[in-house]
C-alpha angles and dihedrals in degrees: 000000000000092000096039110026091179096056115137131225088247091056090048089050092053096044096047099031092236135140122255088249092054091050093048092049093050090049091048091050093045089051092048091053089050095241097122134027131193115230119192131003125330091251103045103014129109139225119249116203112211122204 
């Protein structure tokens, strides 16, 4: 996400060989921990990785 802020869930699924549910849970957990943030719309937004 840091290298490609516009990466989609489908691309993450393919890259890490995970199901959509697994990717969604990981994203939700990372957001809860404040490590990532979504800016913009679901369709054309991007991920911001916080440090």
